[in-house]
C-alpha positions in Angstrom: 16.8 -14.9 4.5 14.0 -14.6 2.2 15.9 -16.2 -0.5 14.3 -19.5 -0.3 10.7 -18.0 -1.4 10.0 -19.7 -4.8 8.0 -17.0 -6.9 9.6 -13.2 -7.2 7.6 -10.9 -6.4 7.2 -8.6 -9.2 5.5 -5.6 -7.1 7.3 -5.9 -3.7 10.9 -5.6 -2.8 11.9 -8.1 -0.6 15.4 -6.6 0.3 12.8 -3.8 1.7 10.8 -6.5 3.7 14.2 -8.0 4.9 15.2 -5.0 6.5 12.0 -4.6 8.2 11.8 -7.3 9.9 15.9 -8.1 10.3 14.5 -11.2 9.2 11.9 -12.1 10.5 9.6 -14.5 9.3 7.4 -14.0 12.4 7.2 -10.5 12.2 6.2 -10.5 8.0 4.0 -12.9 8.7 2.2 -10.3 11.3 3.3 -7.2 8.5 1.6 -9.2 6.2 -2.0 -9.2 7.7 -1.8 -6.1 9.2 -1.5 -4.6 5.7 -4.3 -6.3 4.2 -6.5 -5.0 7.1 -5.0 -1.7 6.1 -5.6 -1.7 2.8 -9.4 -2.6 3.2 -9.9 -0.1 5.5 -8.0 2.6 3.8 -9.7 1.8 0.6 -13.4 2.5 2.3 -12.1 5.3 4.2 -10.7 7.3 0.6 -14.0 6.5 -1.1 -16.0 7.8 1.4 -13.3 10.8 1.6 -13.6 11.4 -2.2 -17.3 11.1 -2.5 -18.6 13.0 0.6 -15.9 15.7 -1.0 -13.5 15.5 2.2 -10.4 16.0 0.2 -8.2 17.2 3.3 -9.3 14.1 5.2 -9.1 12.2 1.4 -5.2 13.6 1.5 -4.7 12.2 5.6 -5.5 8.6 4.2 -3.6 9.2 1.5 -0.8 10.0 3.4 -0.9 6.6 5.8 -1.4 4.4 3.0 1.5 5.8 1.5 3.7 4.9 4.5 1.5 1.3 4.4 3.2 0.5 0.8 6.5 1.9 1.4 7.0 0.0 4.7 5.4 -3.3 2.8 8.7 -2.8 -0.2 5.6 -1.6 -2.7 7.6 1.1 -4.4 6.5 1.0 -7.1 3.2 3.6 -6.2 4.9 5.5 -3.0 5.4 8.8 -5.7 2.5 8.5 -7.1 1.1 8.5 -3.4 2.6 11.2 -2.5 1.2 13.3 -5.9 -2.5 12.3 -5.0 -1.4 13.1 -0.8 -0.8 16.9 -1.8 -3.5 17.1 -4.5 -6.1 15.9 -2.1 -4.7 17.8 0.5 -4.8 21.0 -1.3 -8.4 20.1 -2.9 -6.7 20.5 -6.9 -7.5 18.3 -9.6 -10.0 16.2 -8.0 -11.2 14.9 -10.9 -7.9 12.4 -11.1 -8.5 11.6 -7.2 -10.9 8.3 -9.1 -7.6 7.6 -11.3 -5.4 7.9 -7.8 -8.2 5.9 -5.6 -7.9 3.4 -9.1 -4.3 3.0 -8.6 -4.0 1.7 -5.1 -6.5 -0.2 -5.4 -5.4 -2.2 -8.2 -1.9 -2.1 -7.0 -2.2 -3.2 -3.7 -4.6 -6.1 -4.4 -1.6 -7.1 -6.7 1.2 -7.2 -3.9 -1.3 -8.9 -1.6 -1.4 -11.9 -4.0 2.4 -11.8 -3.8 2.6 -11.0 -0.1 0.4 -14.2 0.4 2.5 -16.3 -2.3 5.3 -15.0 0.1 3.4 -15.7 3.4 2.7 -19.4 2.1 6.1 -20.0 1.4 8.1 -19.2 5.4 
């Protein structure tokens, strides 16, 4: 269904998006808009939880963020987000959390560029 998209994304798995939307461009547009809002919210909430030392909350947000990136076909970071979730929930190795936060932010920033390209080609 989404074969007509000119530029093939590097981060987004179109097959997953097609499966999640049953090939509906309208549903995909809604999902893209929701995802962009979620990323902004997750980023702010994770930064706040990290800086306040609320690692259990950080892990819970990482869990939600992991689900969102998986739903949007950004499979490259799902396992790292799971790792981050478990580390944060346990409070282990907090010195590594900024690395995970940056990975999430940077990957989502690039993925959003791809999603906007997909959106403009629907």
